[in-house]
N, C-alpha and C positions, 0 to 999 in steps of 0.2 A: 368218879367223871362228871354224873349227873351233877354231885351236891356243889360242885365246884363251881357250873355254869350257872349254880341258880344262886350262888355268892357272887357273881360275877354279875348276872340283872339285878339280884339287890343291892350293890354297890352305884349300878348304873343307874337306877329309880333315884335311890336317896344321894348324887349326885345332882343329877338333875332336877330332883326337886328343889334343894339346897340352891342351885343357878336360880331356877323363875324366881324362887323367893327373895332374891338379893335382886333381880331386875325387879318384879314388880313391889317391891318397896316403897322406894324414892315414889313411886306414881301410886301408891297408897296412903303415904304419907300427907302427898298433894292433894286429894281429894279430898280425906279427913281433916285437914287444915285449914282448907277453903270452906269449910261449915262450921267451924270451931268459934264461940263468937270471940272477940276482939280480948277480952283477960283473960280466956284460957289459950292463947298464941303466944306469952309471954310468963306463963304461969311453970311450974315442972310438968316436960310435958308427957304423958300418955298415951298407952298402944293406942286404946281406947278412947273419943273422944268423950268425954267425964259429961259435958251439955253439947244441942246443938242447935245451932243459931237457924230456927223454924223460918228466920223471917231474911234469911239469905241476905244479911247487911253487906258481906264483902260484895257478893255479886250485884247489888244492886248500889252500891257508891262506884262500885268498878263502871258499871255500864250510866252512870246519873252523873258521874262528878268527874268523868275523864274522857278521852278521845276513845277509849275504846272501841265503837261502833262501826268508826269512822276506819280507823287503824283495819280494824276487820274485814269491811267493804275494801281494802285497796290489797289487803292480805289474797283476796278472794281473786277480786280481780287479775293480780299478779301471776297467783299461781296457774287460773286457767288459762290465761296468755300464753307463760311459758309449756303450760303440757300439749295445747293444742297449735304450736309453732313447733315444737320437739316430734311430735310425732309425726308432722308434714313432711319436715326436712330429714328427718333420720328415717323414718318410712323409704322415700322418694331414692335420699343416696343409699342406701342398704341393699335396696330390690337392684338397683343401674351397675353395682360393684359386682354383683352377684352375678347380674346377668347378662351385662356386657364384658367385653375387653376391653379392660383400663390399662393400662402399663402402669405397676406400682403398685396397684389396691394395695395389696396387702399391706408394704407401707403405708401407705396414705391411711389407712383404717388402725394399721398398731400406734402411728404417729398424733393419732385422735387424742389416745390419752395420752397426751404428755404433760395435758394440762390438769392431771389430779399427781401431777406430782411437786405442786408447788400449793402453798397456803392460800386460801382465797383472799387474803391481805395481800399477797405480791399482785395477783391478779387485778384486784379492785382497784387498788394505786392508777395504776397506768389507762384502767377504762375510763377512771375519775377525768384525768389529762384528755381520753378521748372527747367522750363525752361532754367536757363544759366546756372543748372548740365546739363541737359542733352544735352547741347552743339545748343540751339537753340534759344538762349538769340538774340533779334536785328534780327529777323527773319518773314518774314510775317507768315507761317506755325504759329509760336507759338501766332500770331496776330489771325489768325482764330481758332485754338484753344482754345483759352481765348472766343473770342465772342459764341461758340460753348455751353459754359457753361452754357450761358444764353439761348439760344433761340431753343434748342433742349427740355429743361424742359418746358420751355412755347409752345413749340410745341405736346410736348408729352399729357401736359394738354388739349388743345383744340382739339385735335385729339384721345384722351378719351372717348371724350365726344360723339364726332359725332361715331364712331364704336359702342359705346356703345348701343345708341339711335337706331342702321341699325337693323332691325331684324334678323334674324340668318337664316331664313324662304328663305329668298333670297339666300342668298349662298348654300342652301340644294336644292333649286328649280335648282338651276344650276347645282349643282351636280350630282342630278339623268338625268339631260341631256345629261351628258357626260363629264362636266366638272373636272379638279382634284380640288384638296383645293387652288392650289395657281393659278389654272385656273378661277377660283371663286373670287378670291381676286381681280384679274389681271380684268376681268370684268364684274363685280356685285358691288364691293367693294370701289375700285378708282373710277370709275366716280360718280358714287353717294357723293363719298366725295370733287368734285372735291370743292368747296366754302371752306370748311375748307382748304384744301392743299394750295390753292393761297392762304388764311390769313394768316396764319403759314408762308408761302413765303415771301410774303409782309412786315409779322413783321420781317423775321431776317436779310429781307433786311433793312428796316429799323436800325435796330439795329446797324447792323456792318456798314452803310453807315455815319450813325451820330456818330456814337462811336469815342471819345477824348482822354478816360483815361487809356482805353486799349493801344490803340494803342500808348499816350504817355508814356508809362510806359515799355511796353516791344520793343519799335523803338528808336536805337538813331539814328542812320544814314540816310543821308539827302536822299540816295536812295532810302531807305527804308516807307520812309515815307506817312501815307494814308492823305486824303486831310482834314480832319479839323485841326489835325497835323501841316501842311505844312501854311494851308492857318493861324492858328494863329502864326505861327514865322515872317508872313508876319509884324504884328505888332511889328515894332521893340521898344528899349528902348528909342530913342529920337524921334523919327519921327515913324507918323503911315498915311501909303498909303491906306487913305481911300477907294478912286478911285477903288485898284487894292482888296481890303477888299471885297467891294460892289460889284465886278463881280467875284469876286471867288465863294461867298457864294451865288450870282445868280446861277451860273454855278452848284455849285451843288447841289441847287434845282428842277435846270431840270429836270434828270431823276425821282425825285420823283413826281415832275408834273406832269410826263407822265405817270408816272405806275398808278397814280390814276387817271387818264381820262380813262384809256383803262378796268380799274379795278376795279374801283370802287365800281359798281352794285356786284359784288364777295367778296368783301372784309365786307362791309355794311352785305349782307346775312350770309355771313360766320360767322359775328360777334354773328348779331343777334342771328342763330341758335346752334353757341358755345355756345350762353349765354344760351337758353332755354333748349338745351339738358344738359349740363353740370350739 
């Protein structure tokens, strides 16, 4: 029995290691290719780069010869705006539907996830028509609002589980001690919901930072392009600047690496708690 258990553990570890290698290999290839000299990119591929471009030619060409810095600034503005708007609205909605009697609130919360049943392109085209009529086409605000159509329902759904599972006795105890309803919310509910709020913030940032479809449909001018759309435009019809593409993709992934490095424990805790409480 013990030998069978050891074999099962060994197989699980091998399967987990293979899955990790399979998932990490494209990321490794992207980073390694960004440091290869241009002549090596079109030579016979090797797992480990034969030579490293210590002058960082691909990165310098990307930053000096393209609009990548402007697109980076656009993506930062859009992603931060989406995170702030999503947190403000989803926290309020989730708290209200769990603490006040609202007819049909379960149906309302459940219907919010219907937006995820449709491909983003089916949502982006009607949104383009609406924003064009409002005079907001080809503007970063339209991209922010489009991203919020997906991030807010997910945020409400996740925080609803947190607030629903949190006993109201804690807020009542705070109010007995002299706190107002709002004071009890800010002093008791929000700190205890930190893992869920951070998880929603990470999801919102990821959704906005990596989005291609909404930005491609809603933005036309080069000055308002975000990183994924701007990076795709480097892939020309007659040539492929693979070094610049890999360097740009590495720089896009860099904030995500940093974010998960410092916030992964909150992210895992929030996902686990949300799954159990939801």
